[in-house]
Structure formats: C-alpha cells, structure tokens
N, CA, C and O atoms as a MOPAC input file, in Angstrom:
PM7 MOZYME 1SCF
protein

 N     10.54800 1   122.79200 1    49.43800 1
 C      8.80300 1   122.07500 1    49.40300 1
 C      7.90300 1   123.15200 1    49.96900 1
 O      8.01300 1   123.53600 1    51.13300 1
 N      6.77700 1   123.75600 1    48.89500 1
 C      6.20500 1   124.91300 1    49.35200 1
 C      5.12600 1   124.16000 1    49.78600 1
 O      4.94000 1   123.25800 1    48.96900 1
 N      4.25000 1   124.11200 1    50.78900 1
 C      3.16500 1   123.56500 1    51.36400 1
 C      1.71400 1   124.46900 1    51.63800 1
 O      1.20300 1   124.03300 1    52.67000 1
 N      1.09000 1   125.31400 1    51.19100 1
 C      0.15800 1   126.14800 1    52.13900 1
 C     -0.99900 1   125.10700 1    52.58800 1
 O     -1.34600 1   124.03800 1    52.08500 1
 N     -1.49200 1   125.85100 1    53.78100 1
 C     -2.00200 1   125.25800 1    54.18600 1
 C     -3.26600 1   125.37600 1    54.25700 1
 O     -3.44300 1   126.52800 1    54.65600 1
 N     -4.47100 1   124.77500 1    54.08000 1
 C     -5.78700 1   124.66800 1    53.48900 1
 C     -6.58200 1   125.35100 1    54.38600 1
 O     -6.11500 1   125.55200 1    55.50600 1
 N     -7.81900 1   125.79500 1    54.08800 1
 C     -9.03000 1   126.11800 1    54.48900 1
 C     -9.28200 1   125.39800 1    55.95400 1
 O     -9.76500 1   125.99100 1    56.91800 1
 N     -8.98600 1   124.40600 1    55.95100 1
 C     -9.49900 1   123.36400 1    56.91700 1
 C     -8.39100 1   123.20700 1    57.90200 1
 O     -8.65400 1   123.49900 1    59.06900 1
 N     -7.42500 1   122.87200 1    57.66800 1
 C     -5.83200 1   123.07600 1    58.68100 1
 C     -6.75200 1   124.65200 1    59.23900 1
 O     -7.41900 1   124.65000 1    60.27400 1
 N     -6.68100 1   125.30200 1    58.76900 1
 C     -6.49200 1   126.96300 1    59.52400 1
 C     -7.88800 1   126.92000 1    60.54900 1
 O     -7.95800 1   127.33100 1    61.70700 1
 N     -8.62100 1   126.48600 1    59.98600 1
 C     -9.76900 1   126.66200 1    60.40800 1
 C     -9.92000 1   125.52700 1    62.40800 1
 O    -10.30300 1   125.69400 1    63.56600 1
 N     -9.14600 1   124.23500 1    61.28900 1
 C     -9.09100 1   123.42200 1    62.56000 1
 C     -7.76800 1   123.99200 1    64.11800 1
 O     -7.83600 1   123.96300 1    65.34700 1
 N     -6.71400 1   124.44500 1    63.09300 1
 C     -5.80800 1   124.80800 1    64.71100 1
 C     -6.51300 1   126.54700 1    64.88100 1
 O     -6.06200 1   126.97000 1    65.94500 1
 N     -7.30500 1   127.50100 1    64.30900 1
 C     -7.65600 1   128.39100 1    65.00400 1
 C     -9.17600 1   127.95700 1    66.24700 1
 O     -9.61800 1   128.82300 1    67.00200 1
 N     -9.90200 1   126.13200 1    66.20100 1
 C    -10.45800 1   125.94500 1    66.89500 1
 C     -9.72100 1   125.40400 1    68.01100 1
 O    -10.03500 1   125.68000 1    69.16800 1
 N     -8.70100 1   124.60300 1    67.70400 1
 C     -7.94100 1   124.14300 1    68.77400 1
 C     -7.37400 1   125.49000 1    69.69900 1
 O     -7.91800 1   125.80600 1    70.75700 1
 N     -6.41400 1   126.08900 1    69.23200 1
 C     -6.01300 1   127.56800 1    70.04300 1
 C     -7.25000 1   127.89600 1    70.39000 1
 O     -6.89100 1   128.79500 1    71.15100 1
 N     -8.85500 1   127.92900 1    70.50200 1
 C    -10.28900 1   128.52600 1    70.92500 1
 C     -9.68200 1   128.65800 1    72.28400 1
 O     -9.23800 1   129.50200 1    73.06200 1
 N    -10.01200 1   126.70400 1    72.09000 1
 C    -10.47300 1   125.38800 1    73.42500 1
 C     -8.74400 1   125.84700 1    74.09300 1
 O     -8.55600 1   126.71800 1    74.94200 1
 N     -8.12600 1   125.36600 1    73.72200 1
 C     -7.20200 1   126.06100 1    74.81700 1
 C     -6.85300 1   126.80300 1    76.09500 1
 O     -6.53200 1   126.56200 1    77.25800 1
 N     -7.20100 1   128.37600 1    74.85000 1
 C     -7.85200 1   130.02200 1    75.38400 1
 C     -8.73000 1   129.43000 1    76.39100 1
 O     -8.67400 1   129.50500 1    77.61800 1
 N     -9.60000 1   128.79300 1    75.57700 1
 C    -10.98000 1   128.94300 1    76.61500 1
 C    -10.76200 1   128.07600 1    78.29500 1
 O    -11.28700 1   128.45800 1    79.34100 1
 N     -9.83600 1   126.84000 1    78.13100 1
 C    -10.08800 1   125.98100 1    79.33900 1
 C     -8.97700 1   126.76300 1    80.14200 1
 O     -9.16500 1   126.57700 1    81.34400 1
 N     -7.79700 1   127.63700 1    79.88300 1
 C     -6.69200 1   128.26400 1    80.61000 1
 C     -7.19300 1   129.19100 1    81.51800 1
 O     -6.98200 1   129.35200 1    82.72000 1
 N     -8.39100 1   130.17800 1    80.15000 1
 C     -8.53600 1   131.27500 1    81.39400 1
 C    -10.01500 1   131.21800 1    81.83100 1
 O    -10.71600 1   132.20800 1    82.04400 1
 N    -10.41000 1   129.88000 1    81.94000 1
 C    -12.16100 1   130.23400 1    82.26200 1
 C    -12.29800 1   130.41700 1    83.94500 1
 O    -13.31000 1   130.91900 1    84.43500 1
 N    -10.95700 1   129.86700 1    84.91400 1
 C    -11.78100 1   130.14900 1    85.78800 1
 C    -11.71600 1   131.43900 1    85.64100 1
 O    -12.86500 1   131.86000 1    85.77200 1
 N    -10.58900 1   132.77800 1    85.32500 1
 C    -11.32000 1   133.92600 1    85.26000 1
 C    -11.96100 1   134.83500 1    84.27100 1
 O    -12.27200 1   136.01200 1    84.45700 1
 N    -12.09700 1   134.20400 1    83.31800 1
 C    -13.43600 1   134.53900 1    82.64100 1
 C    -15.29000 1   134.84900 1    82.50800 1
 O    -16.10200 1   135.62700 1    82.00700 1
 N    -15.16800 1   133.36000 1    83.53200 1
 C    -16.88800 1   132.79100 1    83.40600 1
 C    -17.00200 1   133.79300 1    85.28500 1
 O    -16.39100 1   134.75000 1    85.76100 1
 N    -17.82400 1   133.11500 1    85.66300 1
 C    -18.48100 1   133.27000 1    87.08200 1
 C    -18.32600 1   131.42800 1    87.97100 1
 O    -18.07400 1   131.20000 1    89.15400 1
 N    -18.57400 1   130.50300 1    86.92200 1
 C    -18.68500 1   129.43200 1    87.63700 1
 C    -18.01900 1   128.03600 1    86.76300 1
 O    -18.17900 1   127.95500 1    85.54500 1
 N    -17.53300 1   127.34900 1    87.26700 1
 C    -16.98900 1   126.75500 1    85.68700 1
 C    -17.78100 1   125.72500 1    85.22900 1
 O    -18.11300 1   125.13700 1    86.25900 1
 N    -18.35900 1   125.07000 1    84.13600 1
 C    -18.75700 1   124.70500 1    83.87100 1
 C    -18.26600 1   123.05100 1    83.88600 1
 O    -17.08900 1   122.79100 1    83.63500 1
 N    -19.21400 1   121.99300 1    84.18600 1
 C    -18.28200 1   120.63300 1    84.31700 1
 C    -17.94500 1   120.75700 1    83.26800 1
 O    -16.98500 1   121.52700 1    83.24600 1
 N    -18.29100 1   120.30000 1    82.01000 1
 C    -17.05900 1   119.96200 1    80.72100 1
 C    -15.99200 1   121.06500 1    80.79300 1
 O    -15.09300 1   121.01200 1    79.95500 1
 N    -15.98600 1   122.01600 1    81.65800 1
 C    -14.59400 1   122.45300 1    81.30400 1
 C    -13.68900 1   122.62300 1    83.05700 1
 O    -12.92900 1   123.45800 1    83.54700 1
 N    -14.12700 1   121.70400 1    83.39100 1
 C    -13.34100 1   121.31500 1    84.67000 1
 C    -12.70600 1   120.01900 1    83.98000 1
 O    -11.48300 1   120.07900 1    83.85200 1
 N    -13.39900 1   118.72600 1    83.46300 1
 C    -13.39400 1   117.81400 1    82.97700 1
 C    -12.49100 1   118.48800 1    82.78600 1
 O    -11.66400 1   118.76400 1    83.65600 1
 N    -12.44300 1   119.05900 1    81.14000 1
 C    -11.25800 1   118.91400 1    80.19900 1
 C     -9.50600 1   119.58900 1    80.91400 1
 O     -8.30000 1   119.37600 1    80.79700 1
 N    -10.59800 1   120.60000 1    81.75400 1
 C     -9.27700 1   121.11300 1    82.72300 1
 C     -8.19100 1   119.95200 1    83.19800 1
 O     -6.98200 1   119.92000 1    82.96800 1
 N     -8.95800 1   119.06700 1    83.88700 1
 C     -8.44700 1   118.21400 1    84.66400 1
 C     -7.80900 1   116.71600 1    83.94700 1
 O     -6.96800 1   115.94400 1    84.40700 1
 N     -8.50700 1   116.66800 1    82.76200 1
 C     -7.56100 1   115.52100 1    82.25400 1
 C     -6.11800 1   115.85000 1    82.03600 1
 O     -5.08100 1   115.31400 1    82.42800 1
 N     -6.54300 1   117.62900 1    80.77100 1
 C     -5.64300 1   118.41200 1    80.48000 1
 C     -3.85700 1   117.86300 1    81.44300 1
 O     -2.80800 1   117.40100 1    80.99500 1
 N     -4.42000 1   118.32400 1    83.22200 1
 C     -3.09000 1   118.16800 1    84.21100 1
 C     -2.67000 1   117.05100 1    84.21400 1
 O     -1.47900 1   116.92600 1    84.49900 1
 N     -3.50300 1   115.76400 1    83.89100 1
 C     -2.78700 1   114.57200 1    84.66700 1
 C     -2.75900 1   114.94700 1    82.96500 1
 O     -2.92800 1   116.09800 1    83.36600 1
 N     -2.71800 1   115.05100 1    81.72400 1
 C     -1.92100 1   114.33100 1    80.65000 1
 C     -0.80600 1   114.26800 1    80.66600 1
 O      0.02700 1   113.42200 1    80.34200 1
 N     -0.78400 1   116.12800 1    81.45200 1
 C      0.58900 1   116.81600 1    81.09800 1
 C      1.08700 1   116.31700 1    82.66300 1
 O      2.30600 1   116.46800 1    82.58600 1
 N      0.84900 1   115.89900 1    83.78600 1
 C      1.21600 1   115.02600 1    84.93300 1
 C      1.85100 1   113.84000 1    83.91900 1
 O      3.06900 1   113.85100 1    83.74000 1
 N      1.00300 1   112.78600 1    83.23600 1
 C      2.28900 1   111.42000 1    82.73300 1
 C      3.29800 1   112.48400 1    81.57600 1
 O      4.46000 1   112.80700 1    81.82500 1
 N      2.65900 1   112.83000 1    80.52000 1
 C      4.09100 1   113.38500 1    80.41700 1
 C      5.42100 1   113.95800 1    80.93200 1
 O      5.95300 1   114.85900 1    80.28400 1
 N      5.79300 1   113.65500 1    81.66600 1
 C      6.52600 1   114.67900 1    82.81900 1
 C      7.37800 1   113.52800 1    83.22800 1
 O      8.57700 1   113.36100 1    83.00300 1
 N      6.11800 1   112.38000 1    84.19600 1
 C      6.49900 1   111.64300 1    84.34300 1
 C      8.01000 1   110.37900 1    83.86000 1
 O      9.10600 1   110.01900 1    84.28800 1
 N      6.89700 1   110.09100 1    82.51500 1
 C      7.91000 1   109.47400 1    81.21800 1
 C      8.98700 1   110.36100 1    80.31200 1
 O      9.68700 1   109.69900 1    79.54500 1
 N      9.15800 1   111.63900 1    80.33100 1
 C     10.31400 1   112.26800 1    79.92900 1
 C     11.22300 1   111.17700 1    80.25000 1
 O     11.67700 1   110.16400 1    79.71800 1
 N     11.31900 1   112.06700 1    81.77600 1
 C     13.35900 1   111.63600 1    82.12900 1
 C     13.44600 1   110.12700 1    81.41100 1
 O     14.15300 1   109.77000 1    80.46800 1
 N     12.55700 1   109.43700 1    82.12700 1
 C     13.10800 1   107.84100 1    81.78400 1
 C     13.64400 1   107.85800 1    80.26300 1
 O     14.84300 1   107.70600 1    80.02800 1
 N     12.49000 1   108.09000 1    79.03200 1
 C     12.78100 1   107.88400 1    77.72000 1
 C     14.32800 1   108.78900 1    77.46700 1
 O     15.53700 1   108.60200 1    77.33400 1
 N     13.63900 1   109.51300 1    77.49800 1
 C     15.18300 1   111.25600 1    78.10800 1
 C     16.73000 1   110.08100 1    77.96900 1
 O     17.66200 1   110.05700 1    77.16500 1
 N     16.44700 1   109.38300 1    78.95500 1
 C     17.55600 1   108.58500 1    80.00800 1
 C     18.12300 1   107.46100 1    79.14300 1
 O     19.21300 1   106.89000 1    79.17400 1
 N     16.99100 1   107.31100 1    78.31700 1
 C     17.42200 1   105.86600 1    77.80900 1
 C     17.76300 1   105.64600 1    76.13200 1
 O     18.26700 1   104.78200 1    75.41500 1
 N     16.98800 1   107.36600 1    75.95900 1
 C     17.40700 1   107.60200 1    74.09800 1
 C     18.95400 1   108.10900 1    74.45500 1
 O     19.74700 1   107.41000 1    73.82400 1
 N     19.52100 1   108.95200 1    75.14300 1
 C     20.53100 1   108.95400 1    75.47600 1
 C     21.45200 1   107.77600 1    76.19600 1
 O     22.35400 1   108.39100 1    76.76400 1
 N     21.55100 1   106.95100 1    76.32800 1
 C     22.14800 1   105.66700 1    76.28700 1
 C     22.08200 1   104.92100 1    75.19400 1
 O     22.87700 1   104.03700 1    74.87500 1
 N     21.35100 1   105.19300 1    74.74600 1
 C     21.38900 1   103.95900 1    72.78500 1
 C     21.98900 1   105.16200 1    72.40800 1
 O     23.17400 1   104.87300 1    72.23900 1
 N     21.86300 1   106.10500 1    72.22800 1
 C     23.23700 1   107.07200 1    71.88400 1
 C     24.18700 1   106.85800 1    71.97400 1
 O     24.91000 1   106.63400 1    71.00300 1
 N     24.59600 1   106.84000 1    73.24800 1
 C     26.35200 1   106.47100 1    73.69800 1
 C     26.84800 1   105.17600 1    73.25100 1
 O     27.79700 1   105.00700 1    72.48500 1
 N     25.87600 1   103.95800 1    73.98300 1
 C     25.85500 1   102.81000 1    73.12700 1
 C     26.34600 1   103.06400 1    71.29400 1
 O     27.38500 1   102.68400 1    70.75400 1
 N     25.52900 1   103.59800 1    70.86100 1
 C     26.30000 1   103.44700 1    69.54700 1
 C     27.21800 1   103.89100 1    69.41500 1
 O     28.20600 1   103.15900 1    69.37200 1
 N     27.32900 1   104.96800 1    69.31500 1
 C     28.71100 1   105.61500 1    69.47100 1
 C     29.90300 1   104.38300 1    69.63100 1
 O     30.57300 1   103.91800 1    68.70900 1
 N     29.96900 1   103.94500 1    71.28200 1
 C     30.93700 1   103.86100 1    71.53100 1
 C     31.06000 1   101.81900 1    70.91800 1
 O     32.04600 1   101.11800 1    71.14600 1
 N     30.05700 1   101.44200 1    70.32700 1
 C     30.64900 1   100.47800 1    69.08200 1
 C     30.05700 1   100.36800 1    67.91600 1
 O     29.68700 1    99.43000 1    67.21000 1
 N     30.04300 1   101.42000 1    67.86000 1
 C     30.12000 1   101.44700 1    65.86400 1
 C     30.77800 1   101.19200 1    65.31000 1
 O     30.41700 1   100.89700 1    64.17100 1
 N     32.58100 1   101.07100 1    65.71000 1
 C     33.46500 1   100.54000 1    65.04900 1
 C     34.41500 1   101.37100 1    64.20000 1
 O     35.20100 1   100.88800 1    63.38400 1
 N     34.31100 1   102.28900 1    64.38900 1
 C     34.41800 1   103.70700 1    62.87000 1
 C     34.18800 1   104.26800 1    62.50700 1
 O     34.78100 1   105.30000 1    62.19100 1
 N     32.42100 1   103.69400 1    62.18500 1
 C     31.68400 1   103.48700 1    60.91200 1
 C     31.07900 1   105.42900 1    61.14500 1
 O     30.26300 1   105.87600 1    61.95100 1
 N     31.65600 1   105.94300 1    60.38700 1
 C     30.86800 1   107.70800 1    60.80600 1
 C     29.57600 1   107.75600 1    61.08800 1
 O     29.22200 1   108.36000 1    62.10100 1
 N     28.26000 1   106.88900 1    59.92800 1
 C     26.85500 1   106.99300 1    59.88800 1
 C     25.97400 1   106.80200 1    61.29700 1
 O     24.87000 1   107.12500 1    61.73500 1
 N     27.24500 1   106.02000 1    61.75600 1
 C     26.58700 1   105.25700 1    63.42000 1
 C     27.06600 1   106.40400 1    64.37200 1
 O     26.50500 1   106.82800 1    65.38300 1
 N     28.17000 1   106.77500 1    63.83300 1
 C     28.63700 1   107.89900 1    65.31500 1
 C     27.20100 1   109.34300 1    64.80900 1
 O     26.33300 1   109.81000 1    65.54700 1
 N     27.50200 1   109.68900 1    63.24100 1
 C     27.11900 1   110.69800 1    63.33300 1
 C     25.09000 1   110.40200 1    64.14100 1
 O     24.39200 1   111.23000 1    64.72700 1
 N     24.76600 1   108.89000 1    63.78600 1
 C     23.22600 1   109.13200 1    64.21000 1
 C     23.55900 1   108.95200 1    65.94000 1
 O     22.66900 1   109.10900 1    66.77400 1
 N     24.59400 1   108.69600 1    66.20500 1
 C     24.29100 1   108.52000 1    67.52400 1
 C     24.31500 1   109.58200 1    68.70000 1
 O     23.89300 1   109.59100 1    69.85600 1
 N     25.05400 1   110.54600 1    67.82300 1
 C     25.43800 1   111.88800 1    68.25200 1
 C     24.11100 1   112.64500 1    68.30300 1
 O     23.55900 1   113.18000 1    69.26400 1
 N     23.76300 1   112.55700 1    67.10300 1
 C     22.46300 1   113.23800 1    66.37600 1
 C     21.41400 1   112.73800 1    67.81200 1
 O     21.06000 1   113.62400 1    68.59000 1
 N     21.02900 1   111.44200 1    68.02700 1
 C     20.33200 1   111.06300 1    69.21800 1
 C     20.30600 1   110.99500 1    70.19400 1
 O     19.35200 1   110.64500 1    70.88800 1
 N     21.15200 1   111.25100 1    70.45800 1
 C     22.29900 1   112.30100 1    72.06000 1
 C     21.33400 1   113.78900 1    72.52100 1
 O     20.67200 1   114.23800 1    73.45700 1
 N     21.95400 1   114.25000 1    70.68600 1
 C     21.52200 1   115.52700 1    71.64500 1
 C     20.00900 1   116.10100 1    71.06500 1
 O     19.72900 1   117.21600 1    71.50700 1
 N     18.72000 1   115.33000 1    69.88600 1
 C     17.86500 1   115.37000 1    70.02600 1
 C     16.93500 1   115.63000 1    71.19000 1
 O     16.13400 1   116.52700 1    71.45200 1
 N     17.44700 1   114.19000 1    71.97800 1
 C     16.48800 1   113.72900 1    72.89100 1
 C     17.11300 1   114.54900 1    74.16300 1
 O     16.29100 1   114.79700 1    75.04500 1
 N     18.35900 1   114.97300 1    74.36700 1
 C     18.36200 1   116.23300 1    75.78900 1
 C     17.29800 1   117.43100 1    75.22600 1
 O     16.47000 1   117.80200 1    76.05800 1
 N     17.23800 1   118.16000 1    73.69500 1
 C     17.10600 1   119.69000 1    73.57500 1
 C     14.66400 1   118.53800 1    73.58900 1
 O     13.65800 1   118.82500 1    74.23900 1
 N     14.91600 1   117.49100 1    72.60300 1
 C     13.49300 1   117.56400 1    73.84400 1
 C     13.01300 1   117.64900 1    74.56500 1
 O     11.90900 1   118.17500 1    74.70500 1
 N     14.24500 1   116.73200 1    75.93000 1
 C     13.63400 1   117.12000 1    77.32800 1
 C     13.48500 1   118.28400 1    77.80900 1
 O     12.66300 1   118.76400 1    78.58900 1
 N     15.03000 1   119.00200 1    76.85400 1
 C     14.87000 1   120.92000 1    77.32800 1
 C     13.73000 1   121.44500 1    77.36800 1
 O     13.32000 1   121.91100 1    78.43100 1
 N     12.97900 1   121.48400 1    76.23400 1
 C     12.12400 1   122.12700 1    75.30500 1
 C     10.69500 1   121.31400 1    75.97300 1
 O      9.64200 1   121.92800 1    75.80500 1
 N     10.62000 1   120.09500 1    76.64800 1
 C      9.32000 1   119.18700 1    78.15200 1
 C      9.40100 1   120.25100 1    79.30200 1
 O      8.37700 1   120.58500 1    79.89900 1
 N     10.37400 1   120.67100 1    79.54300 1
 C     10.83200 1   121.23300 1    80.95600 1
 C     10.47300 1   122.41000 1    80.85100 1
 O      9.54300 1   122.86600 1    81.51600 1
 N     11.20300 1   123.14700 1    79.93300 1
 C     10.61800 1   124.65800 1    79.78700 1
 C      9.34700 1   124.99800 1    79.64900 1
 O      8.85500 1   126.04100 1    80.08000 1
 N      8.48200 1   123.70500 1    78.74400 1
 C      6.97700 1   124.08600 1    79.04300 1
 C      6.50200 1   123.70100 1    79.38700 1
 O      5.42300 1   123.47300 1    78.84100 1
 N      6.87400 1   123.05100 1    81.07600 1
 C      6.77300 1   122.84000 1    81.71900 1
 C      6.22700 1   123.80900 1    82.69300 1
 O      5.21600 1   123.71800 1    83.38900 1
 N      7.41600 1   125.09800 1    82.56700 1
 C      7.59900 1   125.28200 1    83.66500 1
 C      6.79100 1   126.93700 1    82.78000 1
 O      5.95300 1   127.76400 1    83.14100 1
 N      7.32400 1   126.80700 1    81.97800 1
 C      6.49700 1   128.41000 1    81.91800 1
 C      4.45500 1   128.28500 1    82.04000 1
 O      3.62200 1   129.16000 1    82.27600 1
 N      4.30100 1   126.75000 1    81.74200 1
 C      2.70900 1   126.64000 1    82.41200 1
 C      2.47000 1   126.86000 1    83.35700 1
 O      1.36200 1   127.36400 1    83.54600 1
 N      3.45300 1   126.59100 1    84.62200 1
 C      3.48600 1   126.60100 1    85.76400 1
 C      3.27900 1   128.14200 1    86.29700 1
 O      2.68900 1   128.53600 1    87.30300 1
 N      4.04600 1   128.95700 1    85.16100 1
 C      4.41700 1   130.03000 1    85.78300 1
 C      2.82400 1   130.96600 1    85.63000 1
 O      2.14000 1   131.65300 1    86.39000 1
 N      2.75700 1   130.57900 1    84.38400 1
 C      0.78300 1   130.66400 1    84.02100 1
 C     -0.05700 1   130.44800 1    84.47400 1
 O     -1.20400 1   130.80900 1    84.21200 1
 N      0.38300 1   129.72000 1    85.36800 1
 C     -0.60600 1   128.86400 1    86.36700 1
 C     -0.49100 1   129.97500 1    87.34000 1
 O     -1.47300 1   130.71800 1    87.31300 1
 N      0.30000 1   130.25600 1    88.07500 1
 C      0.41300 1   131.19000 1    89.35400 1
 C      0.49000 1   132.91800 1    89.12100 1
 O      0.71700 1   133.87300 1    89.86400 1
 N      0.10400 1   132.71100 1    87.36200 1
 C     -0.18100 1   134.64700 1    87.73500 1
 C     -1.23000 1   134.96400 1    87.11900 1
 O     -1.49700 1   136.09400 1    86.70900 1
 N     -1.99900 1   133.83800 1    86.99500 1
 C     -4.11200 1   133.69500 1    86.37800 1
 C     -4.46300 1   133.05700 1    87.28400 1
 O     -5.68700 1   132.93600 1    87.32500 1
 N     -3.68800 1   132.35300 1    88.41500 1
 C     -4.98900 1   131.93200 1    89.58700 1
 C     -3.83600 1   132.58800 1    90.95600 1
 O     -4.20100 1   132.56900 1    92.13200 1

C-alpha cells in the first residue's frame, strides 16, 4: 500500500510543526509573550497534565483486561494472542507517554 502524501497534508504538517516550535521557543525568541501564545502554551500544558493523569489507569486497565483474556481463554489460541498483544501494546504505549513527558521536561529545563 503505497500512499503518497498530498500537498494539503504536507502543508498542514508544516503549519502544525511551525506552531509547535513557535509555542515552545516563544519565551526565548521574543521580547514578550503575546496573549495568544501564553494561552496556547497553558492549554498545551493542561492537556499534557490530563494525558499523564489518565495514562496510568488506562494502562492498568488494559493490562488487566489482557491478563484476564489470557486467563479465561480456555485454550483458544486467538484469545491468548490477543491478550498478549493487548498487554504488550499497553505497556509500550505507557512507556512512550512517559518518555515523551521526560523529553518535554528536559527541553523545558534546558530552554527555561
């Protein structure tokens, strides 16, 4: 499946990356933070906090469901495989969320 990236998708990605860089580096690049940038920055920080607060219970429930799926599979190979994939996927996703938070905190301390 070879999907080509369209001009609109490429332009949208460039705009989003530019906005993220502008928000991240706004304290260092400009003399004062505009109100819009301050609001966007605080909104992104709130969203980041919500994601981190929700990540742990969601990962725990996913691992629990995967373990129960494996436990009560009664020898069905498909359910065992699905349970293993659910456990593995939830652990990997949780690690990615924590690593992203760690990297963002590191960038924030280096810039600020």
